[in-house]
N, C-alpha and C positions, 0 to 999 in steps of 0.2 A: 283279275279273274274274269273269265268270259262266262257269263251266266245266261243260259237260254231258258227263259221262263215258259216257253211253249213245249219244252221237252218234259215228258212224263218221267218222274223219278223211278229208278229201278229198285224193286224191293230186294232186300238181302236174301241170301239162301234160306229156304224154309227148313225147319227142323221137324223131327217127330214131336210127339207130345204124349204125356201120360193122361189117359182118360180116367175119370173117377166115377164110380158108382157107389155112392155113400150107403145105399140100401144093403149092399153086400158086405160092408165094412163090419168086422167082428170087434172093432175097438181094441184089438190086441196090441197095437202100436209096434208090431214087429217091423213094419216098414221104416219107422223112425230109427229103430235100433240098427237095422241092416244098413241104412243110409249113412248114419254117423260112423258105423264101424268101417264101411267101405272108404269113406272120405277122410275120416279123422283118426281111424285106428282105435276108437273107443266107443263104447255103448253109452251115448249121451244124447237123448232126444233134443236137447237145446242146440245141438250142433247138426241136427238133421236138416236136410234140404226139403223134406216133406213134413208137414205138421198135421197132427190130429188134434182137433179142438172140440171140447165138450161145452155145452151151454145149458145152464139151469132153465133157460127160457125155451129151449127146444130139446125136450128130453128124448127125442128119437135118435136116429143115427148121428154120429159125430160129423163135423165138417172135416173134409180132407183138403188141405191147402198145399198146392204145388204150382210151380211156375207154369204159365200157359204157353211159354215159348212163342211169344207174340210175333206175328209176321213183320210188324214195324216196331221193334223193341226199343221203347223209349229209354229204358235203362242203359242200353248200349250207346244210344245217341247222346244221352246226358254225360256219360263218362267220356266219350270221344270229344265232346264239345269243350271239356275242361283240360284235357291232358294230351300232350303230344304222343305219349305212349299209353293209351287207355288200358285199364285192367280188364274191362268187360269187352269181350269180342265174340264174333260169330265164327265157330269152327268151320273151316272151308270144306271139310269132309262130311260131317254130320249135320251142320247147320245149327248145332246146339249153341245156345247163348251161355257163355261161361265167364267166370270171374277168375283171373289169375291172381292168387294170393300174394305172389311176389311183387306184383305191380299195383295192388290195391293200396290206396293212400288213406282209406278210411274217411273219405269226404262225405259219403252218404248221398251223392247225386243220383245214383242208381235207385236207391230206395225212394227218394222223393219223386223221381220221375215215373216210377211204376204205377200204371193205372189201377192196380189192385190195392194200393196203399191208400189210406191206413186201415181200411176196414178188414182186408184179408191179406195181410202181409205175407209175401212169399220170398222175401229177401231177408236173410238172417244176419245177425251181427255176432261175431266172435270177439269177446272182450278179454280173452286169456292173455293176449300179448300186451305190450305197452300202448299200442294203438288199436282202435277197432278195425277188424277186417270183415268185409261184407262177403256173403256167400249166397248162392242160390242153386236151384236144381240145374245140373248140366247134363241130365239124362244119363249119368254115369258114363260120360263121354270117354270112349276108348275101351270100355268094358264089353267084351265080345258077347256076353250073355244078355246084354241090355241092362236097363235100370235094375239095381238090386232090390228096390222096393217092390217092383212088379213081380220079380221072380219069387220073392219070399211070401207075398200076400196069401194067407191061407183061405180067405174068403173070396178071392179073385175080384176084389173091389177095384183093383188097378189094372189097366191094360195099356201097353205101349202101342201107339199108332204111328207107323212110319210116316215120314213127310209126304210121300206120294199118295198115301191113303187118307190124309187129313181132308176134311171138308174145306171148301173155299170160303 
């Protein structure tokens, strides 16, 4: 392998992101239901890629947890470092960081690599099968209307920001 240490690494394609304004959140959890319904075909907040968390120590607006679609996605790099055919990849069209359930081996490298873990976990685990499958927000990749959670949010606490409008 010819490694040039003077060459600056090329960042992966940038994706859009879901911006959160927790002060506008109505705590209705419709975003969780819409997400799990779109991705899993059932209304199950535990299978949602967005999470609404309540805290007895912070009685104000709930926390809204969703993948930040990092510019340098440690989750994708961790998966690629372990497997010849990684489950976590960057969509060439949208730039969304996605996990292919057919390729996920349930190793958890993505979860351990996420900089938001463990305090604010945005990668979920589906234990309905014989092995765990990891999942995360993929911005409803391929859905023409954009993320289902953004579309359904009655308080307008969620906004989709396209890649070209993200702050650097």
